[in-house]
N, CA, C and O atoms as a DFTB+ gen file, in Angstrom:
292 C
 N C O
     1  1    -136.477      57.536      53.305
     2  2    -137.445      57.618      54.610
     3  2    -138.141      56.536      54.744
     4  3    -138.537      56.215      55.864
     5  1    -138.413      55.802      53.677
     6  2    -139.133      54.549      53.768
     7  2    -138.260      53.342      54.359
     8  3    -138.584      52.455      55.150
     9  1    -137.037      53.605      53.708
    10  2    -136.277      52.609      54.081
    11  2    -135.819      52.769      55.686
    12  3    -135.369      51.762      56.234
    13  1    -135.906      53.781      56.307
    14  2    -135.692      53.977      57.513
    15  2    -136.201      53.731      58.367
    16  3    -135.740      53.390      59.456
    17  1    -137.601      53.895      57.942
    18  2    -139.051      53.785      59.061
    19  2    -138.857      51.994      59.005
    20  3    -138.823      51.432      60.100
    21  1    -138.741      51.174      57.806
    22  2    -138.693      49.556      57.664
    23  2    -137.413      48.965      58.722
    24  3    -137.332      47.904      59.341
    25  1    -136.392      50.243      58.624
    26  2    -135.186      49.112      59.474
    27  2    -135.540      49.715      61.022
    28  3    -134.981      49.174      61.977
    29  1    -136.332      50.667      61.222
    30  2    -136.637      51.180      62.471
    31  2    -137.365      50.144      62.977
    32  3    -137.001      49.520      63.973
    33  1    -138.371      49.910      62.367
    34  2    -139.375      48.778      62.864
    35  2    -138.866      47.145      63.173
    36  3    -139.222      46.426      64.106
    37  1    -137.883      46.819      62.022
    38  2    -137.141      46.038      62.370
    39  2    -136.409      45.898      63.849
    40  3    -136.303      44.998      64.682
    41  1    -136.033      47.048      63.749
    42  2    -134.901      47.023      64.698
    43  2    -135.272      46.790      66.078
    44  3    -134.669      46.170      66.953
    45  1    -136.603      47.530      66.115
    46  2    -137.236      47.998      67.405
    47  2    -137.598      46.464      67.919
    48  3    -137.702      46.183      69.113
    49  1    -137.807      45.341      66.642
    50  2    -138.901      44.329      66.926
    51  2    -137.478      43.065      67.608
    52  3    -137.714      42.167      68.416
    53  1    -135.921      43.404      66.921
    54  2    -135.365      42.644      67.393
    55  2    -134.817      43.347      68.961
    56  3    -134.429      42.581      69.843
    57  1    -134.830      44.445      69.125
    58  2    -134.431      44.614      70.585
    59  2    -135.652      44.743      71.563
    60  3    -135.627      45.296      72.663
    61  1    -136.653      44.173      71.005
    62  2    -137.588      43.772      71.962
    63  2    -137.668      42.360      72.439
    64  3    -138.197      42.028      73.500
    65  1    -137.078      41.512      71.539
    66  2    -136.939      40.108      71.505
    67  2    -135.981      39.893      72.391
    68  3    -136.003      38.913      73.136
    69  1    -134.983      40.839      72.403
    70  2    -133.684      41.106      73.082
    71  2    -133.802      40.997      74.837
    72  3    -133.187      40.323      75.664
    73  1    -134.912      42.017      74.941
    74  2    -135.302      42.399      76.249
    75  2    -136.045      41.391      76.964
    76  3    -135.998      41.329      78.192
    77  1    -136.819      40.492      76.167
    78  2    -137.761      39.801      76.760
    79  2    -137.077      38.717      77.077
    80  3    -137.306      38.222      78.180
    81  1    -135.911      37.981      76.048
    82  2    -135.195      36.987      76.350
    83  2    -134.524      37.163      77.674
    84  3    -134.491      36.165      78.395
    85  1    -133.936      38.366      78.150
    86  2    -133.200      38.811      78.940
    87  2    -134.404      38.700      80.393
    88  3    -133.969      38.320      81.480
    89  1    -135.762      39.042      80.242
    90  2    -136.305      39.033      81.277
    91  2    -136.521      37.529      81.778
    92  3    -136.439      37.167      82.951
    93  1    -136.769      36.843      80.843
    94  2    -137.286      35.643      80.824
    95  2    -136.157      34.612      82.092
    96  3    -136.385      33.762      82.953
    97  1    -135.111      35.202      81.636
    98  2    -133.769      34.142      82.418
    99  2    -133.792      34.577      83.726
   100  3    -133.389      33.718      84.510
   101  1    -134.261      36.037      84.428
   102  2    -134.354      36.112      85.620
   103  2    -135.769      35.755      86.331
   104  3    -135.956      35.811      87.547
   105  1    -136.539      35.452      85.555
   106  2    -137.438      34.731      86.248
   107  2    -137.759      33.358      86.362
   108  3    -138.839      32.886      86.719
   109  1    -136.355      32.536      85.909
   110  2    -136.306      30.633      85.974
   111  2    -136.133      31.034      87.371
   112  3    -135.597      32.087      87.715
   113  1    -136.696      29.988      88.303
   114  2    -136.631      29.531      89.661
   115  2    -135.747      28.626      89.793
   116  3    -135.174      28.738      90.876
   117  1    -135.259      27.495      88.964
   118  2    -134.602      26.484      89.037
   119  2    -133.105      26.420      87.845
   120  3    -133.135      27.146      86.851
   121  1    -132.149      25.693      88.047
   122  2    -131.202      25.601      87.114
   123  2    -131.508      24.815      85.706
   124  3    -130.930      25.044      84.644
   125  1    -132.649      23.735      85.945
   126  2    -133.132      23.077      84.583
   127  2    -133.909      23.889      84.030
   128  3    -134.027      23.671      82.824
   129  1    -134.601      24.903      84.490
   130  2    -135.314      25.739      83.768
   131  2    -135.016      26.828      82.994
   132  3    -135.471      27.252      81.932
   133  1    -133.888      27.307      83.980
   134  2    -133.060      28.513      83.413
   135  2    -131.977      28.182      82.154
   136  3    -131.661      28.978      81.269
   137  1    -131.533      26.899      82.301
   138  2    -130.211      26.484      81.084
   139  2    -130.788      26.829      80.064
   140  3    -130.231      27.801      79.554
   141  1    -132.011      26.338      79.305
   142  2    -132.261      26.827      77.697
   143  2    -132.358      28.373      77.527
   144  3    -131.885      28.945      76.545
   145  1    -133.059      29.073      78.641
   146  2    -133.355      30.425      78.661
   147  2    -131.696      31.089      78.284
   148  3    -131.469      31.744      77.267
   149  1    -130.719      30.774      79.274
   150  2    -129.876      31.404      79.385
   151  2    -128.890      31.267      77.741
   152  3    -128.243      32.171      77.214
   153  1    -129.076      29.821      77.233
   154  2    -128.120      29.755      76.278
   155  2    -128.542      30.297      75.012
   156  3    -127.713      30.598      74.153
   157  1    -130.396      30.510      74.763
   158  2    -130.861      31.130      73.966
   159  2    -130.563      32.895      74.017
   160  3    -130.340      33.657      73.077
   161  1    -130.631      33.091      75.040
   162  2    -130.209      34.718      75.649
   163  2    -128.984      34.993      75.495
   164  3    -128.735      36.187      75.325
   165  1    -127.982      34.152      75.500
   166  2    -126.491      34.705      75.287
   167  2    -126.048      34.443      73.650
   168  3    -125.093      35.027      73.138
   169  1    -126.824      33.562      73.000
   170  2    -126.796      33.744      71.829
   171  2    -127.207      34.844      71.060
   172  3    -126.465      35.388      70.242
   173  1    -128.493      35.231      71.318
   174  2    -129.172      36.116      70.935
   175  2    -128.312      37.522      70.903
   176  3    -128.135      38.212      69.899
   177  1    -127.801      37.798      72.272
   178  2    -127.036      39.010      72.804
   179  2    -125.670      39.108      71.762
   180  3    -125.267      40.152      71.250
   181  1    -125.042      37.684      71.577
   182  2    -124.161      37.745      70.823
   183  2    -124.315      38.379      69.285
   184  3    -123.619      39.157      68.632
   185  1    -125.454      37.731      69.046
   186  2    -125.747      37.869      67.543
   187  2    -126.158      39.589      67.563
   188  3    -125.828      40.315      66.625
   189  1    -126.727      39.976      68.461
   190  2    -127.163      41.667      68.459
   191  2    -125.976      42.417      68.751
   192  3    -126.214      43.621      68.657
   193  1    -124.685      42.148      69.096
   194  2    -123.852      42.473      69.312
   195  2    -122.555      42.645      67.978
   196  3    -121.691      43.490      67.746
   197  1    -122.958      41.450      67.363
   198  2    -122.215      41.294      66.306
   199  2    -122.758      41.971      64.987
   200  3    -121.994      42.483      64.169
   201  1    -124.335      41.933      64.813
   202  2    -124.520      42.830      63.761
   203  2    -124.683      44.464      64.265
   204  3    -125.195      45.234      63.453
   205  1    -124.363      44.863      65.260
   206  2    -124.068      46.153      65.651
   207  2    -125.189      46.544      66.053
   208  3    -125.246      47.756      65.846
   209  1    -126.492      46.022      66.708
   210  2    -127.723      46.520      67.124
   211  2    -127.541      46.805      68.661
   212  3    -128.451      47.470      69.157
   213  1    -126.571      46.435      69.463
   214  2    -126.258      46.967      70.444
   215  2    -124.538      47.172      70.693
   216  3    -123.879      46.876      69.696
   217  1    -123.747      47.637      71.889
   218  2    -122.592      47.761      71.826
   219  2    -122.117      46.102      72.485
   220  3    -122.752      45.396      73.269
   221  1    -120.656      45.821      71.766
   222  2    -120.554      44.892      72.517
   223  2    -120.206      44.615      73.807
   224  3    -120.238      43.484      74.292
   225  1    -119.748      45.987      74.598
   226  2    -119.532      45.777      76.054
   227  2    -121.267      45.788      76.658
   228  3    -121.782      44.928      77.373
   229  1    -121.633      46.497      76.348
   230  2    -123.378      46.637      76.606
   231  2    -123.996      44.436      76.688
   232  3    -124.666      43.890      77.564
   233  1    -123.451      43.883      75.546
   234  2    -123.871      42.535      75.642
   235  2    -123.014      41.576      76.295
   236  3    -123.383      40.406      76.395
   237  1    -121.755      42.017      76.811
   238  2    -121.029      41.395      77.571
   239  2    -121.645      41.815      79.130
   240  3    -121.874      40.985      80.009
   241  1    -121.819      43.028      79.234
   242  2    -122.152      43.085      80.887
   243  2    -123.683      42.182      80.982
   244  3    -123.914      41.381      81.888
   245  1    -124.463      42.437      80.071
   246  2    -125.763      41.526      79.879
   247  2    -125.747      40.058      80.416
   248  3    -126.563      39.513      81.160
   249  1    -124.514      39.515      79.802
   250  2    -123.922      38.444      79.794
   251  2    -123.623      38.040      81.105
   252  3    -124.186      37.129      81.712
   253  1    -122.630      38.819      81.553
   254  2    -122.300      38.764      82.715
   255  2    -123.165      38.623      84.228
   256  3    -122.940      37.985      85.257
   257  1    -124.025      39.355      83.892
   258  2    -125.679      39.211      85.130
   259  2    -125.986      38.043      84.707
   260  3    -125.785      37.146      85.525
   261  1    -126.467      37.693      83.561
   262  2    -127.104      36.304      83.291
   263  2    -126.586      34.913      83.868
   264  3    -127.150      33.929      84.346
   265  1    -125.098      35.310      83.580
   266  2    -124.522      33.805      84.300
   267  2    -124.388      34.229      85.828
   268  3    -124.601      33.325      86.635
   269  1    -124.081      35.416      86.306
   270  2    -123.815      35.516      87.509
   271  2    -125.254      34.994      88.158
   272  3    -125.244      34.240      89.131
   273  1    -126.407      35.417      87.590
   274  2    -127.799      34.693      88.273
   275  2    -127.976      33.192      88.004
   276  3    -128.366      32.478      88.928
   277  1    -127.717      32.675      86.811
   278  2    -127.722      31.615      86.790
   279  2    -126.695      30.567      87.374
   280  3    -126.727      29.355      87.160
   281  1    -125.878      31.173      88.067
   282  2    -124.683      30.504      89.137
   283  2    -125.013      30.560      90.270
   284  3    -124.504      29.811      91.105
   285  1    -125.956      31.470      90.586
   286  2    -126.564      31.653      92.092
   287  2    -127.820      30.510      92.405
   288  3    -127.994      30.070      93.541
   289  1    -128.486      30.184      91.484
   290  2    -129.498      29.186      91.507
   291  2    -129.272      27.981      92.289
   292  3    -130.130      27.100      92.327
């Protein structure tokens, strides 16, 4: 139970960071502001998928949305 609780807290923090990075990209108003955010978010999504925190297709869909938004700026 203790190990489960520790892992749950750890995973919740990772998921929260992922969501925050994802939202920050969509708040960017121009490409120069968005580029470092896009790089960081895409990298983090790849890591989350590789470690099994989210499904690889979920990560791919989020990355596609990020790239689509970035290209529309």
